[in-house]
Biopython code that builds the backbone (N, CA, C, O; Angstrom):
import numpy as np
from Bio.PDB.StructureBuilder import StructureBuilder

atoms = [
    (1, "UNK", "N", (0.839, -1.177, 0.000)),
    (1, "UNK", "CA", (0.000, 0.000, 0.000)),
    (1, "UNK", "C", (0.877, 1.231, 0.000)),
    (1, "UNK", "O", (1.766, 1.372, 0.840)),
    (2, "UNK", "N", (0.626, 2.127, -0.948)),
    (2, "UNK", "CA", (1.401, 3.356, -1.010)),
    (2, "UNK", "C", (0.486, 4.531, -1.289)),
    (2, "UNK", "O", (0.190, 4.853, -2.439)),
    (3, "UNK", "N", (0.047, 5.159, -0.226)),
    (3, "UNK", "CA", (-0.732, 6.385, -0.331)),
    (3, "UNK", "C", (0.229, 7.532, -0.156)),
    (3, "UNK", "O", (1.026, 7.542, 0.782)),
    (4, "UNK", "N", (0.165, 8.495, -1.045)),
    (4, "UNK", "CA", (1.092, 9.619, -1.042)),
    (4, "UNK", "C", (0.317, 10.914, -0.874)),
    (4, "UNK", "O", (-0.793, 11.053, -1.388)),
    (5, "UNK", "N", (0.900, 11.856, -0.158)),
    (5, "UNK", "CA", (0.269, 13.163, 0.020)),
    (5, "UNK", "C", (1.343, 14.245, -0.051)),
    (5, "UNK", "O", (2.408, 14.125, 0.554)),
    (6, "UNK", "N", (1.043, 15.298, -0.801)),
    (6, "UNK", "CA", (1.987, 16.413, -0.861)),
    (6, "UNK", "C", (1.601, 17.452, 0.196)),
    (6, "UNK", "O", (0.498, 17.406, 0.741)),
    (7, "UNK", "N", (2.507, 18.384, 0.483)),
    (7, "UNK", "CA", (2.226, 19.387, 1.522)),
    (7, "UNK", "C", (1.045, 20.276, 1.140)),
    (7, "UNK", "O", (0.816, 20.524, -0.043)),
    (8, "UNK", "N", (0.301, 20.753, 2.125)),
    (8, "UNK", "CA", (-0.811, 21.658, 1.829)),
    (8, "UNK", "C", (-0.286, 23.014, 1.365)),
    (8, "UNK", "O", (0.016, 23.884, 2.182)),
    (9, "UNK", "N", (-0.181, 23.184, 0.063)),
    (9, "UNK", "CA", (0.389, 24.406, -0.508)),
    (9, "UNK", "C", (-0.466, 24.990, -1.618)),
    (9, "UNK", "O", (-0.119, 26.026, -2.185)),
    (10, "UNK", "N", (-1.583, 24.337, -1.939)),
    (10, "UNK", "CA", (-2.416, 24.766, -3.058)),
    (10, "UNK", "C", (-3.607, 25.566, -2.533)),
    (10, "UNK", "O", (-4.476, 25.003, -1.867)),
    (11, "UNK", "N", (-3.664, 26.880, -2.823)),
    (11, "UNK", "CA", (-4.753, 27.710, -2.312)),
    (11, "UNK", "C", (-6.064, 27.499, -3.068)),
    (11, "UNK", "O", (-6.079, 27.233, -4.269)),
    (12, "UNK", "N", (-7.145, 27.625, -2.334)),
    (12, "UNK", "CA", (-8.462, 27.543, -2.941)),
    (12, "UNK", "C", (-9.539, 27.709, -1.890)),
    (12, "UNK", "O", (-9.465, 27.104, -0.821)),
    (13, "UNK", "N", (-10.528, 28.515, -2.182)),
    (13, "UNK", "CA", (-11.658, 28.746, -1.278)),
    (13, "UNK", "C", (-11.209, 29.142, 0.137)),
    (13, "UNK", "O", (-11.795, 28.706, 1.128)),
    (14, "UNK", "N", (-10.177, 29.960, 0.213)),
    (14, "UNK", "CA", (-9.717, 30.465, 1.506)),
    (14, "UNK", "C", (-8.939, 29.466, 2.348)),
    (14, "UNK", "O", (-8.714, 29.701, 3.535)),
    (15, "UNK", "N", (-8.529, 28.360, 1.751)),
    (15, "UNK", "CA", (-7.793, 27.322, 2.480)),
    (15, "UNK", "C", (-6.592, 26.863, 1.655)),
    (15, "UNK", "O", (-6.448, 27.216, 0.485)),
    (16, "UNK", "N", (-5.734, 26.064, 2.297)),
    (16, "UNK", "CA", (-4.652, 25.399, 1.577)),
    (16, "UNK", "C", (-5.013, 23.928, 1.438)),
    (16, "UNK", "O", (-5.655, 23.350, 2.315)),
    (17, "UNK", "N", (-4.594, 23.328, 0.329)),
    (17, "UNK", "CA", (-4.973, 21.956, 0.001)),
    (17, "UNK", "C", (-3.760, 21.108, -0.358)),
    (17, "UNK", "O", (-2.760, 21.607, -0.873)),
    (18, "UNK", "N", (-3.875, 19.817, -0.074)),
    (18, "UNK", "CA", (-2.908, 18.797, -0.483)),
    (18, "UNK", "C", (-3.566, 17.919, -1.535)),
    (18, "UNK", "O", (-4.780, 17.963, -1.737)),
    (19, "UNK", "N", (-2.746, 17.126, -2.195)),
    (19, "UNK", "CA", (-3.247, 16.107, -3.120)),
    (19, "UNK", "C", (-2.922, 14.742, -2.522)),
    (19, "UNK", "O", (-1.796, 14.497, -2.090)),
    (20, "UNK", "N", (-3.903, 13.867, -2.501)),
    (20, "UNK", "CA", (-3.751, 12.516, -1.984)),
    (20, "UNK", "C", (-3.914, 11.548, -3.146)),
    (20, "UNK", "O", (-4.915, 11.599, -3.861)),
    (21, "UNK", "N", (-2.930, 10.659, -3.342)),
    (21, "UNK", "CA", (-2.984, 9.678, -4.426)),
    (21, "UNK", "C", (-2.537, 8.309, -3.919)),
    (21, "UNK", "O", (-1.948, 8.181, -2.845)),
    (22, "UNK", "N", (-2.835, 7.300, -4.719)),
    (22, "UNK", "CA", (-2.300, 5.959, -4.493)),
    (22, "UNK", "C", (-1.450, 5.612, -5.697)),
    (22, "UNK", "O", (-1.816, 5.933, -6.828)),
    (23, "UNK", "N", (-0.327, 4.966, -5.471)),
    (23, "UNK", "CA", (0.451, 4.490, -6.618)),
    (23, "UNK", "C", (0.213, 2.994, -6.840)),
    (23, "UNK", "O", (0.997, 2.310, -7.498)),
    (24, "UNK", "N", (-0.908, 2.504, -6.261)),
    (24, "UNK", "CA", (-1.295, 1.095, -6.438)),
    (24, "UNK", "C", (-2.605, 0.996, -7.222)),
    (24, "UNK", "O", (-2.664, 0.321, -8.250)),
    (25, "UNK", "N", (-3.661, 1.669, -6.736)),
    (25, "UNK", "CA", (-4.961, 1.589, -7.416)),
    (25, "UNK", "C", (-5.890, 2.695, -6.941)),
    (25, "UNK", "O", (-5.724, 3.247, -5.853)),
    (26, "UNK", "N", (-6.860, 3.002, -7.773)),
    (26, "UNK", "CA", (-7.870, 3.975, -7.362)),
    (26, "UNK", "C", (-8.781, 3.376, -6.290)),
    (26, "UNK", "O", (-9.317, 4.108, -5.458)),
    (27, "UNK", "N", (-8.960, 2.074, -6.303)),
    (27, "UNK", "CA", (-9.765, 1.414, -5.268)),
    (27, "UNK", "C", (-9.153, 1.661, -3.894)),
    (27, "UNK", "O", (-9.857, 2.005, -2.944)),
    (28, "UNK", "N", (-7.841, 1.485, -3.799)),
    (28, "UNK", "CA", (-7.128, 1.745, -2.551)),
    (28, "UNK", "C", (-7.273, 3.215, -2.147)),
    (28, "UNK", "O", (-7.486, 3.524, -0.975)),
    (29, "UNK", "N", (-7.158, 4.103, -3.110)),
    (29, "UNK", "CA", (-7.280, 5.536, -2.847)),
    (29, "UNK", "C", (-8.662, 5.883, -2.291)),
    (29, "UNK", "O", (-8.772, 6.614, -1.307)),
    (30, "UNK", "N", (-9.709, 5.361, -2.919)),
    (30, "UNK", "CA", (-11.071, 5.659, -2.455)),
    (30, "UNK", "C", (-11.302, 5.136, -1.031)),
    (30, "UNK", "O", (-11.920, 5.818, -0.214)),
    (31, "UNK", "N", (-10.812, 3.944, -0.738)),
    (31, "UNK", "CA", (-10.985, 3.371, 0.605)),
    (31, "UNK", "C", (-10.271, 4.227, 1.655)),
    (31, "UNK", "O", (-10.818, 4.487, 2.726)),
    (32, "UNK", "N", (-9.053, 4.661, 1.344)),
    (32, "UNK", "CA", (-8.295, 5.484, 2.282)),
    (32, "UNK", "C", (-8.985, 6.826, 2.488)),
    (32, "UNK", "O", (-9.091, 7.305, 3.617)),
    (33, "UNK", "N", (-9.451, 7.429, 1.408)),
    (33, "UNK", "CA", (-10.121, 8.727, 1.497)),
    (33, "UNK", "C", (-11.393, 8.643, 2.337)),
    (33, "UNK", "O", (-11.690, 9.550, 3.115)),
    (34, "UNK", "N", (-12.150, 7.542, 2.175)),
    (34, "UNK", "CA", (-13.359, 7.360, 3.005)),
    (34, "UNK", "C", (-12.983, 7.292, 4.476)),
    (34, "UNK", "O", (-13.615, 7.939, 5.311)),
    (35, "UNK", "N", (-11.953, 6.507, 4.797)),
    (35, "UNK", "CA", (-11.507, 6.369, 6.184)),
    (35, "UNK", "C", (-10.991, 7.703, 6.737)),
    (35, "UNK", "O", (-11.103, 7.973, 7.933)),
    (36, "UNK", "N", (-10.436, 8.519, 5.867)),
    (36, "UNK", "CA", (-9.916, 9.827, 6.260)),
    (36, "UNK", "C", (-11.038, 10.831, 6.503)),
    (36, "UNK", "O", (-10.875, 11.793, 7.253)),
    (37, "UNK", "N", (-12.174, 10.593, 5.862)),
    (37, "UNK", "CA", (-13.290, 11.516, 5.986)),
    (37, "UNK", "C", (-13.385, 12.509, 4.842)),
    (37, "UNK", "O", (-14.097, 13.509, 4.936)),
    (38, "UNK", "N", (-12.671, 12.233, 3.763)),
    (38, "UNK", "CA", (-12.739, 13.104, 2.581)),
    (38, "UNK", "C", (-14.010, 12.774, 1.795)),
    (38, "UNK", "O", (-14.288, 11.602, 1.542)),
    (39, "UNK", "N", (-14.777, 13.781, 1.410)),
    (39, "UNK", "CA", (-16.007, 13.513, 0.654)),
    (39, "UNK", "C", (-15.702, 13.052, -0.772)),
    (39, "UNK", "O", (-14.653, 13.387, -1.322)),
    (40, "UNK", "N", (-16.609, 12.290, -1.363)),
    (40, "UNK", "CA", (-16.427, 11.798, -2.724)),
    (40, "UNK", "C", (-16.232, 12.939, -3.716)),
    (40, "UNK", "O", (-15.504, 12.784, -4.697)),
    (41, "UNK", "N", (-16.867, 14.076, -3.478)),
    (41, "UNK", "CA", (-16.746, 15.204, -4.403)),
    (41, "UNK", "C", (-15.322, 15.777, -4.438)),
    (41, "UNK", "O", (-15.000, 16.570, -5.324)),
    (42, "UNK", "N", (-14.472, 15.385, -3.488)),
    (42, "UNK", "CA", (-13.087, 15.860, -3.461)),
    (42, "UNK", "C", (-12.200, 15.092, -4.438)),
    (42, "UNK", "O", (-11.034, 15.441, -4.622)),
    (43, "UNK", "N", (-12.749, 14.040, -5.071)),
    (43, "UNK", "CA", (-11.977, 13.248, -6.043)),
    (43, "UNK", "C", (-11.960, 13.982, -7.374)),
    (43, "UNK", "O", (-13.000, 14.422, -7.864)),
    (44, "UNK", "N", (-10.765, 14.112, -7.961)),
    (44, "UNK", "CA", (-10.601, 14.788, -9.245)),
    (44, "UNK", "C", (-9.689, 13.966, -10.142)),
    (44, "UNK", "O", (-8.466, 14.068, -10.041)),
    (45, "UNK", "N", (-10.271, 13.150, -11.022)),
    (45, "UNK", "CA", (-9.599, 12.302, -12.011)),
    (45, "UNK", "C", (-8.679, 11.236, -11.431)),
    (45, "UNK", "O", (-8.880, 10.052, -11.703)),
    (46, "UNK", "N", (-7.666, 11.619, -10.631)),
    (46, "UNK", "CA", (-6.686, 10.654, -10.145)),
    (46, "UNK", "C", (-6.210, 10.954, -8.726)),
    (46, "UNK", "O", (-5.294, 10.302, -8.223)),
    (47, "UNK", "N", (-6.830, 11.937, -8.086)),
    (47, "UNK", "CA", (-6.406, 12.337, -6.737)),
    (47, "UNK", "C", (-7.582, 12.902, -5.955)),
    (47, "UNK", "O", (-8.627, 13.234, -6.515)),
    (48, "UNK", "N", (-7.384, 13.000, -4.665)),
    (48, "UNK", "CA", (-8.320, 13.716, -3.800)),
    (48, "UNK", "C", (-7.678, 15.029, -3.389)),
    (48, "UNK", "O", (-6.486, 15.078, -3.084)),
    (49, "UNK", "N", (-8.470, 16.091, -3.381)),
    (49, "UNK", "CA", (-8.043, 17.352, -2.807)),
    (49, "UNK", "C", (-8.364, 17.274, -1.317)),
    (49, "UNK", "O", (-9.516, 17.083, -0.928)),
    (50, "UNK", "N", (-7.333, 17.422, -0.494)),
    (50, "UNK", "CA", (-7.470, 17.255, 0.953)),
    (50, "UNK", "C", (-7.119, 18.579, 1.641)),
    (50, "UNK", "O", (-6.028, 19.109, 1.428)),
    (51, "UNK", "N", (-8.024, 19.118, 2.459)),
    (51, "UNK", "CA", (-7.720, 20.382, 3.130)),
    (51, "UNK", "C", (-6.596, 20.213, 4.150)),
    (51, "UNK", "O", (-6.369, 19.124, 4.678)),
    (52, "UNK", "N", (-5.907, 21.309, 4.409)),
    (52, "UNK", "CA", (-4.755, 21.289, 5.322)),
    (52, "UNK", "C", (-5.096, 20.701, 6.683)),
    (52, "UNK", "O", (-4.243, 20.073, 7.309)),
    (53, "UNK", "N", (-6.329, 20.892, 7.155)),
    (53, "UNK", "CA", (-6.669, 20.385, 8.486)),
    (53, "UNK", "C", (-6.754, 18.854, 8.527)),
    (53, "UNK", "O", (-6.817, 18.286, 9.618)),
    (54, "UNK", "N", (-6.759, 18.170, 7.383)),
    (54, "UNK", "CA", (-6.740, 16.694, 7.367)),
    (54, "UNK", "C", (-5.354, 16.130, 7.057)),
    (54, "UNK", "O", (-5.173, 14.913, 7.048)),
    (55, "UNK", "N", (-4.383, 16.992, 6.805)),
    (55, "UNK", "CA", (-3.033, 16.539, 6.440)),
    (55, "UNK", "C", (-2.413, 15.664, 7.538)),
    (55, "UNK", "O", (-1.937, 14.566, 7.249)),
    (56, "UNK", "N", (-2.413, 16.129, 8.777)),
    (56, "UNK", "CA", (-1.819, 15.362, 9.884)),
    (56, "UNK", "C", (-2.546, 14.035, 10.082)),
    (56, "UNK", "O", (-1.911, 13.023, 10.378)),
    (57, "UNK", "N", (-3.858, 14.027, 9.925)),
    (57, "UNK", "CA", (-4.634, 12.788, 10.064)),
    (57, "UNK", "C", (-4.246, 11.797, 8.972)),
    (57, "UNK", "O", (-4.126, 10.599, 9.231)),
    (58, "UNK", "N", (-4.048, 12.296, 7.743)),
    (58, "UNK", "CA", (-3.634, 11.419, 6.642)),
    (58, "UNK", "C", (-2.283, 10.779, 6.946)),
    (58, "UNK", "O", (-2.086, 9.590, 6.696)),
    (59, "UNK", "N", (-1.359, 11.562, 7.484)),
    (59, "UNK", "CA", (-0.048, 11.021, 7.845)),
    (59, "UNK", "C", (-0.191, 9.984, 8.957)),
    (59, "UNK", "O", (0.432, 8.924, 8.901)),
    (60, "UNK", "N", (-1.006, 10.283, 9.964)),
    (60, "UNK", "CA", (-1.207, 9.354, 11.079)),
    (60, "UNK", "C", (-1.827, 8.043, 10.606)),
    (60, "UNK", "O", (-1.581, 6.993, 11.200)),
    (61, "UNK", "N", (-2.629, 8.094, 9.539)),
    (61, "UNK", "CA", (-3.259, 6.882, 9.014)),
    (61, "UNK", "C", (-2.381, 6.162, 7.988)),
    (61, "UNK", "O", (-2.796, 5.158, 7.410)),
    (62, "UNK", "N", (-1.173, 6.673, 7.763)),
    (62, "UNK", "CA", (-0.223, 5.944, 6.932)),
    (62, "UNK", "C", (0.148, 6.537, 5.593)),
    (62, "UNK", "O", (0.925, 5.933, 4.855)),
    (63, "UNK", "N", (-0.381, 7.700, 5.255)),
    (63, "UNK", "CA", (0.015, 8.329, 3.989)),
    (63, "UNK", "C", (1.480, 8.768, 4.090)),
    (63, "UNK", "O", (1.937, 9.227, 5.137)),
    (64, "UNK", "N", (2.189, 8.618, 2.993)),
    (64, "UNK", "CA", (3.606, 8.980, 2.937)),
    (64, "UNK", "C", (3.740, 10.425, 2.447)),
    (64, "UNK", "O", (3.242, 10.752, 1.370)),
    (65, "UNK", "N", (4.403, 11.294, 3.217)),
    (65, "UNK", "CA", (4.577, 12.667, 2.748)),
    (65, "UNK", "C", (5.640, 12.729, 1.651)),
    (65, "UNK", "O", (6.750, 12.223, 1.819)),
    (66, "UNK", "N", (5.289, 13.349, 0.539)),
    (66, "UNK", "CA", (6.221, 13.509, -0.580)),
    (66, "UNK", "C", (6.029, 14.905, -1.170)),
    (66, "UNK", "O", (5.023, 15.566, -0.913)),
    (67, "UNK", "N", (6.991, 15.335, -1.950)),
    (67, "UNK", "CA", (6.843, 16.610, -2.647)),
    (67, "UNK", "C", (5.797, 16.467, -3.753)),
    (67, "UNK", "O", (5.464, 15.356, -4.166)),
    (68, "UNK", "N", (5.296, 17.579, -4.217)),
    (68, "UNK", "CA", (4.323, 17.545, -5.314)),
    (68, "UNK", "C", (4.930, 16.908, -6.553)),
    (68, "UNK", "O", (4.262, 16.158, -7.264)),
    (69, "UNK", "N", (6.170, 17.202, -6.803)),
    (69, "UNK", "CA", (6.868, 16.627, -7.962)),
    (69, "UNK", "C", (6.983, 15.111, -7.838)),
    (69, "UNK", "O", (6.710, 14.384, -8.794)),
    (70, "UNK", "N", (7.384, 14.635, -6.665)),
    (70, "UNK", "CA", (7.511, 13.190, -6.429)),
    (70, "UNK", "C", (6.152, 12.505, -6.561)),
    (70, "UNK", "O", (6.061, 11.400, -7.096)),
    (71, "UNK", "N", (5.118, 13.148, -6.083)),
    (71, "UNK", "CA", (3.764, 12.597, -6.173)),
    (71, "UNK", "C", (3.392, 12.354, -7.641)),
    (71, "UNK", "O", (2.898, 11.278, -7.979)),
    (72, "UNK", "N", (3.623, 13.332, -8.504)),
    (72, "UNK", "CA", (3.287, 13.192, -9.925)),
    (72, "UNK", "C", (4.160, 12.140, -10.590)),
    (72, "UNK", "O", (3.667, 11.352, -11.397)),
    (73, "UNK", "N", (5.437, 12.113, -10.269)),
    (73, "UNK", "CA", (6.347, 11.117, -10.845)),
    (73, "UNK", "C", (5.877, 9.702, -10.505)),
    (73, "UNK", "O", (5.805, 8.845, -11.385)),
    (74, "UNK", "N", (5.560, 9.459, -9.245)),
    (74, "UNK", "CA", (5.158, 8.114, -8.831)),
    (74, "UNK", "C", (3.775, 7.737, -9.347)),
    (74, "UNK", "O", (3.539, 6.576, -9.681)),
    (75, "UNK", "N", (2.871, 8.684, -9.417)),
    (75, "UNK", "CA", (1.539, 8.436, -9.966)),
    (75, "UNK", "C", (1.642, 8.087, -11.451)),
    (75, "UNK", "O", (0.969, 7.169, -11.918)),
    (76, "UNK", "N", (2.469, 8.803, -12.186)),
    (76, "UNK", "CA", (2.667, 8.545, -13.609)),
    (76, "UNK", "C", (3.341, 7.193, -13.822)),
    (76, "UNK", "O", (2.928, 6.424, -14.691)),
    (77, "UNK", "N", (4.370, 6.901, -13.040)),
    (77, "UNK", "CA", (5.084, 5.626, -13.168)),
    (77, "UNK", "C", (4.167, 4.435, -12.895)),
    (77, "UNK", "O", (4.361, 3.360, -13.464)),
    (78, "UNK", "N", (3.178, 4.616, -12.035)),
    (78, "UNK", "CA", (2.229, 3.545, -11.712)),
    (78, "UNK", "C", (1.157, 3.392, -12.792)),
    (78, "UNK", "O", (0.362, 2.452, -12.754)),
    (79, "UNK", "N", (1.138, 4.318, -13.754)),
    (79, "UNK", "CA", (0.130, 4.262, -14.810)),
    (79, "UNK", "C", (-1.242, 4.744, -14.377)),
    (79, "UNK", "O", (-2.240, 4.438, -15.029)),
    (80, "UNK", "N", (-1.304, 5.495, -13.282)),
    (80, "UNK", "CA", (-2.585, 5.948, -12.742)),
    (80, "UNK", "C", (-2.855, 7.435, -12.976)),
    (80, "UNK", "O", (-3.881, 7.953, -12.537)),
    (81, "UNK", "N", (-1.948, 8.119, -13.659)),
    (81, "UNK", "CA", (-2.130, 9.553, -13.916)),
    (81, "UNK", "C", (-3.206, 9.739, -14.974)),
    (81, "UNK", "O", (-3.152, 9.119, -16.036)),
    (82, "UNK", "N", (-4.165, 10.579, -14.691)),
    (82, "UNK", "CA", (-5.233, 10.899, -15.644)),
    (82, "UNK", "C", (-5.203, 12.403, -15.880)),
    (82, "UNK", "O", (-5.668, 13.187, -15.052)),
    (83, "UNK", "N", (-4.661, 12.781, -16.996)),
    (83, "UNK", "CA", (-4.549, 14.204, -17.328)),
    (83, "UNK", "C", (-5.865, 14.754, -17.851)),
    (83, "UNK", "O", (-6.709, 14.011, -18.353)),
    (84, "UNK", "N", (-6.029, 16.062, -17.728)),
    (84, "UNK", "CA", (-7.194, 16.719, -18.325)),
    (84, "UNK", "C", (-7.035, 16.652, -19.836)),
    (84, "UNK", "O", (-5.930, 16.758, -20.369)),
    (85, "UNK", "N", (-8.151, 16.475, -20.507)),
    (85, "UNK", "CA", (-8.131, 16.496, -21.968)),
    (85, "UNK", "C", (-8.010, 17.936, -22.444)),
    (85, "UNK", "O", (-8.608, 18.851, -21.879)),
    (86, "UNK", "N", (-7.232, 18.110, -23.483)),
    (86, "UNK", "CA", (-7.111, 19.427, -24.098)),
    (86, "UNK", "C", (-8.311, 19.639, -25.003)),
    (86, "UNK", "O", (-8.596, 18.821, -25.877)),
    (87, "UNK", "N", (-8.997, 20.724, -24.788)),
    (87, "UNK", "CA", (-10.157, 21.041, -25.611)),
    (87, "UNK", "C", (-9.964, 22.439, -26.191)),
    (87, "UNK", "O", (-10.131, 23.442, -25.496)),
    (88, "UNK", "N", (-9.611, 22.490, -27.470)),
    (88, "UNK", "CA", (-9.407, 23.821, -28.076)),
    (88, "UNK", "C", (-10.707, 24.628, -28.076)),
    (88, "UNK", "O", (-11.802, 24.077, -28.192)),
    (89, "UNK", "N", (-10.560, 25.914, -27.947)),
    (89, "UNK", "CA", (-11.732, 26.798, -27.904)),
    (89, "UNK", "C", (-12.051, 27.322, -29.265)),
    (89, "UNK", "O", (-13.006, 28.083, -29.426)),
]
sb = StructureBuilder()
sb.init_structure("model")
sb.init_model(0)
sb.init_chain("A")
sb.init_seg("    ")
for serial, (resi, resn, name, xyz) in enumerate(atoms, 1):
    if name == "N":
        sb.init_residue(resn, " ", resi, " ")
    sb.init_atom(name, np.array(xyz, "f"), 0.0, 1.0, " ", f" {name:<3s}", serial, name[0])
structure = sb.get_structure()
């Protein structure tokens, strides 16, 4: 099991956010997010947006702290990265 979380550095809606991913499966990611208390609506293609106030809880439940760059590298290497589609205007 490898759940990864980057530091809460992404601003939005007056808060800072982390990204939570699994480098094993989305099934594992969804189960961990439910146990963490993250709502389903926080899932975005291949990660959960996790508010800063849940960061310590994620670490306590076993998420591995990594840099944002490392998170993307490992997610891509696992074949679980889902990029946004480019849609020309």
